[in-house]
Structures are given as C-alpha cells and as structure tokens.
N, C-alpha and C positions, 0 to 999 in steps of 0.2 A: 195295125191299132186303127182301134175304130172310138168315135168320139164318146161314146159309153164307158169306155174304159178309164179315160181321162176323167168323165164325169164323175165315177166311183170314188177318185180320189178326194180326199178331204184339205182342198189348198188352202182350206181357212187356216186349219190346223198345221199344214207347214209354214204358214206365215206365222203364225205364231211361236212354231221351232226355230223359224228363222231370228227372231226379235231376241229370243230368247235365248241363242248362241250369240248375238253381239252385245247382248247386255253382262252375261255370263263373261266371258274374255276381258271387258273393259272394267268389270266391277274386279276382276283377278289382276288386269293390269293395275288398276290405281293401287290396289292393297300390296302388290309384289314390285312395285317400279319397273315393270317390263312387261311385255306381250306380245304376240306375233297377232296384230290390232289388223294390221291389214288383211291379213289372210281370211279372219274373222269376218269381216266387210265383204269379200268377195264372194266367199266360198259359203255363205251362211243357206242359200237358198238352195244351192248344192247338195248339202248335208241333209238339207231339212227335207227335201224332197226323197232322197234316198231312204233314210231310216222313219221318214215320214208317209210313206207308203209305196214307192218301187221299189225296193227291197223285199223279196219273200224270205222273212229272217224266221226261225224257232222261236216259238213264244218263251218267255221267261217266266218263273213263278213269281219275281216282284226284281227291284233295281240291284245287282251285284256289287258286294262289299269290295273294293279292289284288294287282291291278295298282295300279303309282302312278297318280296323280291326272294326267290332261295336260291338264287347263285344259276350257274349255266349247268343243264343235266347232263350227267356224265354217268357211262355206264359204271354199276358198283357202286354210287352214290343214293342216300336215300332223296335226294332232290328229284330222281328222276319219276318216283314214282308218284310225286305228288305234283307234278310239273304238267300246267296246264297253259294254253296262250293267250291272247286277247280276244281268240275268237270267239272266246265262251259267253263273253257280250252280247255276242249275236245270237245266242240259242242255238240248240242241239243240230248239228249237221244230219242231212238227208240227201237222198239223191233230188226230191224235189224242190229243197230250200236252195237258195242263193247263197255265193259265196261274196264277201268285200275285202277286197284286198286295197290298203290305204300305202300310197306309194309315198308321197312327201311329209316323213315323219316329222318334220317340223309344225307341220299343222295340227300335231298333237294335241293341244289347249282345245282345237275349235274341234275335233272329233269328240274328245272329253265331254265339252258342253253340248253337242250334240245327244251324245248318250245319254247325259243328265234328263236333258228335256224330252225324250224319249222314254224314259224310266227303265233307263239298262245300266245305267250308272248311278250309286245313290247320292242323294243331294248335296253331302257334303265333300262328294269324289276330288274336288280340287282340294282341298286341304291336305291331299296328301303329294298334291303336285311337286316335283322337283325335291323330295325328302328323303335322307339315306333311307336306304330299305324299301323303298315304294315303288313300283311298278307302275306308277302314276308319272311316267318319266316326262319329260321336257322335250327332248326328242322321241319320238314312239319307235319300242322294240319289239319283239314277237309277244313280251310278256305285257305289255302295254294294254289297256284297256280297248278294245275295239280293232287291236293290232294283231293281225294272224300269223305276220312273217317281220323281220327285220330286213329293211331294205337298201340299208347298207346307204352307199351313193346313191344319188338318184337314179330315178329310170330302172333298176333292179327290179322293181315289183310287178312289172310289165309281164317280164320276161317268166318271173314266176307264177303269175297268174296263167300264163300260157301252158305252162306244164302242169297247172292244175286243172286247166280246161280242158288238155288234151287226156287228161286220164280219165276225166269225167264223161267226155265222149266214147272211150272206150268202154266204160263200165255201162254205157246208156243210160246215164243221168239227164233229168229233163231241167235241173236247176240251172239258172245262169252264173256265171262267174264273171264279179263287176271289178274296176278298178279306179279308184278315182285317184287322178294325176295332176301335177301343176303345170303348166307351159314352158318353163325353166327345163323339164326334163326332154324338151325336144332338141335340145343344143347337144344331147348325149347322144353318141355311137349306138347305146347299146339298145333305147329307143325304137331305133329305124331298124334294128334286126329283129327285134321283138316283133315288131309290125309284118316283116315280112314273113317269118316262120307262123306267124298263125292265119295270115294269109293263106299260105302253102298249105298249112293242116286242117284247112278250111273249117275255121272255131267258130261258128256260126253261134255259139252261147257263150262266145266273150265279149263283153261291152264294156267301154272305158266312159269316163265323165271327167272333164279337161276343166281346169280351173284357168281362164287365159284371161292374167290378169293382169300381165304385160309387163310385169315387174318381178325382179331378181334380190338377191342381196348385194351385187355389185350395183344396182341400179336399174333402169327402164329398160325391158328386151331389146328396144332397138339401137340404144347405146352401146351395148354388151356384144350382140349378135342375133339378127332379126332370123325368125323361123319363118316368116311371112313369104309366101302363101301359104299357110298351113293346111287348110281342108284341102286344096289340090294337092300337096305331095302326098297326105297319108290314103288321099282316093287313089296315087298312084300306085302305092303298095299295097294295092288291093282291097281297102276296106272301104264300106259304107259310112258315109259322114253326115252328121247334122250339125248346122250351126247356127245356134240362139243367144237370144240376151238371156246369160245368166240367172236376173233377178225376176225372169218372167217364170213364174210358175207354171202358167197354163202351156206355155211353149215348150219348157223345158221338159215337163212330166210327158206330153205329147212326143216329143223325140226319145226319150227312154224307153219310153213305150213300145217302139216302132219294132216291127217284124222284120228281119232280115237273114238273109242266106249266108252271109258273110260277116265278118267280125265287124262290130259298130262302134263308132265313136263319137260322142256327143260334145263339139266344142262348146262350153259357154263362155259367150266373152263377159267379163265382169269389170264391174266398179272397184279399185281398193278403199276406195273411201265411203263406200254406199252405206248410210243410217249413220255415220258418223262424219259430217262434210269438214269438222274441223280439222281433221288428219291433212286435209286437202295444204295445210300449211306445209306441211313436214314435204312435200314434193321437192327432188325427187328420190329423197329417202326415207321409202315407207316399209321396206321389210321388217323393222323391227321398232317397237316406241317404247324408248326409255326418256323418262321425262327429265329436261335439260335444268328446269329450277322449279320452286313452289310455287310460282307464280302461274307454269303452264300446268302443273299438276291440278290445280285449282279450275282452270279452265276445265278441263276434261271430267272434272266431277262435276262443275255445273252442264256438261254436255251429256252427262251419265244422269244426272237428274231428268234432264227432258227426257233423254231417251225413255226412262222410264214411264214417263206418262202416257 
C-alpha cells in the first residue's frame, strides 16, 4: 500500500458521508421513536470509507428503488424468476469487483443510510423501513438493500464470505471479498472456526473490517464476556491484523488498502456516542435508543439541530 493510494481517496467526501449517516439515522430515530443509534455513531466512518472509496463496486445508473418482498424463492414459483438479493445495490458482479458481506444484521438502518448517502438507494428509501411487504427490513436479510446473504445468528457471514472467497480463488478472480463485522461476534465459536479455515485455505483476498465499539445488547462487552486481547488472538489464527482508530479516516483507509498474503482484518476501535455526546447519558444501555419521555425526545431534537449545522 502506498501513500499515493490513500491520497487518491476523497477523505473529505468520506467525512460528508459519515456525517450524513449519523444525521439520517438520528432523524429516523426521532420520527419512529427508536433506532440503532449507537451503531451509527460508532460505524459511520467505517461504512463511509467502504462505500466512499475502499470498495471496488459496480457502477449503477442511479439510486435503486427498494423492491417489494416477493417471498422466499422456491422451485416452481414465480418469485424465483424475479428474485434479486440486496447485492444489486452494490452494482453488477464481476471478477474484478469486490463483494461486500454485511454480518451484523441489526446495523441495517446504518447500512441503508450509507447507501442513500452514496446514491445507491433512493433518497426516500427509509420511508419503506420496517413496513409490511418491504425489503427495507429492520433486521437485514438477503433481500434487503446492501445485504447479499441472510446472516442468521451473529457470526455466520464470515463463514459465508470464506466460501465465496474460496470460489473466487478457484476461478482466479482478482476482486476482494470483504466482511463488515461487530465485535460481539467474537464471542461466537463459529467466528473462530471461520478464521482458522480462511487461514488454512490461504484466502489472501479475504478482508474483514470490525466495529469494535465495546458494546452489545446485554451491556458492555467487558461485563458480559471480554474478547481482548483481540488482535493477538486473531493473529494466532493465522491472520494479518491492523488496529486503528475507527474514526480516523486517514488511518482507517491506509489499513484497508494494505496488501497481504494472508487474510487481513482491520480492527477499528470506535466510540458508540461519537457525534452525539448526548447519548453518553444512556450508558451503559446504548444498544438501542427509544425515548423515555417527551422531554428526552426534545433533547435529541435539539441535538439533531446542532448536528445539521
């Protein structure tokens, strides 16, 4: 990885995307009295970097309208012929393009916001969020915008991506296979099985970017089950590892562009209240924001007004 590669990226545009992600998720949370706000705060720069220049994705003619949910495809049913996954929002697949697999499905709202900010999902895409018959689901599935697979329980996506990377290696494709993960997934045994298998098969084009925000639905990671020292553990499974400040776009992009002969993981240590310090009052319960009173709702409205400036 050279300095010229980093300089070629538009970090200012990534900053704009990250701010837009936080603003859209907070606006949605205010309108719907609920949202995964801390995930937007922690992962905004990660997804802004990926969609803003790191990923080599197929070009689109314009933002895509979220299609209706046609049901689960089954042999002999009309839905099979018309069925498309959320991968269509990443553009046409090719041997040279990257694949991007989203693992933590509860980050869906944040992913949708990133797609809107990068003109891959239409501007009013969040109006379809969690509506009957919509693919813009609260918990992303394989038909949801940006989602290529249904990851089920946390940690399944890295196994799925490993299989995709093996197939691409056999075919001699040059594109990378990326996975976006959350740190809570390292409490799952399947993650470590997938890491071991990926190293064994020498999947040098497999890349993982992790939002290490130190939180999960049951509270702080340290109080549930610590995963540290995470970098040392992942290295012990045969991976190259970079540890970065997940809000420093220069540092983050440089790590993502690093070449490696092994699978490579970028551990991005993040702040779950970045850009919305008011959220710190909620500690240690940061996983999901639902307002407790009209007064609290008004406080977040004022915070949104400040964020817009």
